[in-house]
N, C-alpha and C positions, 0 to 999 in steps of 0.2 A: 534552532531548527536543524533537523537532520540533514547532513550533506553527503553527497557522493564524491568519491575520489578516483574510482576506477570501475571497470566492468570485467567480470569473469566470463570466460567463454560459456556458451549455452549449457544450462543444467536443467534437467527436468524438474517440473513442479506439479503439484496437484492442487485443485481448487475444490473446496467444499462449500456449498451454499446451504443455509439452514434458517428456519424461522427464528430460532432463539439466539444463535450466534450468526449474524448476517453472512459473513464469509470468513474463511480461513484459507490461506495459501501456505503450502509447505514445500520447501525446497528439498529435492532428492539428496539425502545425505551421502549416497554412494559415490557421488562424484566430487564431493568437496570434503575438506578435512572435518573430522568428527571432533567437535570441541564444545565447551560450555557456551551457553547463550547469555548475553546481556540484553536488556530490554529497553527500548525507547518507547515511551508511552505518551499519548496526547489526547486531549479532550478536556471537558470540565470535571471529569471523574465522578460526577454524580448521575448524569444521564447520557454522557457521551464518552466513549473510550475506544481508542484504537492502539494496538500494541504491535510493535515490530521487533522480532527476535534477530539478534546480530551475533555473529561469531565473535567470541571474547578476544581472540588474537587476530584473526584474519579480517574482521569487519565485513565478512560476507553476509548477505541476507540469508536468514534461515527460515523465517516465517512471518506472516502478517495475519493479524486477527482483528477483525472489526467486531467489537463486542457490543457496544451500545451506540445508538443513533438518536439524536434529539432534533435535528434539522434535516428533513428529507423532502425532496420535490421530484417532480417528473420533468423538470427543465432539461433541455438538451444543451449542455455546455460544451463549447468548442474551444480548441487551443490551436494556435499557430505553432507548428513544430519545425525547428531548424535542422535537427540531426537525429537520426534513428540508429540505435545499436541493439544488438541481441545479446542476451546473457543475463547475469545477475549482478546487481549493484554491489559494490564494495563501499562501505560507508566509512567516514572519518570517525573513529571511535576515541579520538584524543579528548573529547569533552565528556565522555562517558566514564566517569571514575568509579561508579558503583555498579552493582548488578542491575539496578533499575534507575532509569533517568526519566523523570516526569517533566513534560513540557506542557504546561497548562495553556491551552489555546482551543478555540472553537474551530470546527471544520463543518462542511456541509456535505450532504450526500444527495446525488441525483440518480434516479433510476429510469432507464428507458427499456423498451422491450428486449433490447440486445445487450445492455451493459449496466453495471453499477459503478459509479464514479464517486470517489472521496476527494474533496477539494480542500486544500490547506491554505490557499492564497487567492487574492483577487487577481493575480497576474494571469494573463491569457496568452503569453508568448513562452514557449518552452524551448530552452537551448538544446536539451538532450532528452530524447524519449527512449527508455529501455524497454524492450519487448521480451517477455518470458512466456512464450506460448499464449495462453488467454490473458495474461496479466501484463499491464503497461504501467510504468512509473515515469512521471514527468519531472524534470529538474530545471531550475531557472539558471540565470546567468551567474549567480553566486553559488551554483551547484546545490542549491537548497531544494528539498522535496516540495513540489507543487501539487501533484495529484497521484492517486493510485486508481487504476481502472481494471475491472474484471470484465472481459468481453465474452461474446458467444454464449449468452444465457439461454438455457433451454426454457420452454414455456413453464415448466414446473418450477424452475429456479426463480424465474421472474415473478410468478405468482407467490412463492414463498416470501420473497423480498418485499413485494407490494403489501402483502398482509402484515409482515413484520414491521414495516415502516408506517403502516396504517394510511396508505395512499389510496 
């Protein structure tokens, strides 16, 4: 599983919501070093796929793309959060020896009128929550990624996602 080792100060990011590619988060490259990306991908790779772009040397988050979803619901999933930080995660890249690292695993997606949540774990206690404007990432006690959440959905974004997930 992908693990966090530190947090960079606040960096701007953009969020794109789309019917075909549910969401894309891009970190503003002006404030971080411009470097090649390596990719951590998860899902079953036939009908679920999420990809996280990470700086090849820095470990900085570069982008997140939710490409395919096979398990979606309208369940409101809550987490107990112990600590909140603002910035972008710096990931442990020591296990990423290639340009692409595939972690075969299922995840679930929950859509509410205000947010879309991708959950990678059954755990409901989050040691560290990283806030990046509209985006939140939750990490557990072993610094492992537990969830990614995009907040403040507009009515149009919500409807696009609802249609995309067939809810």
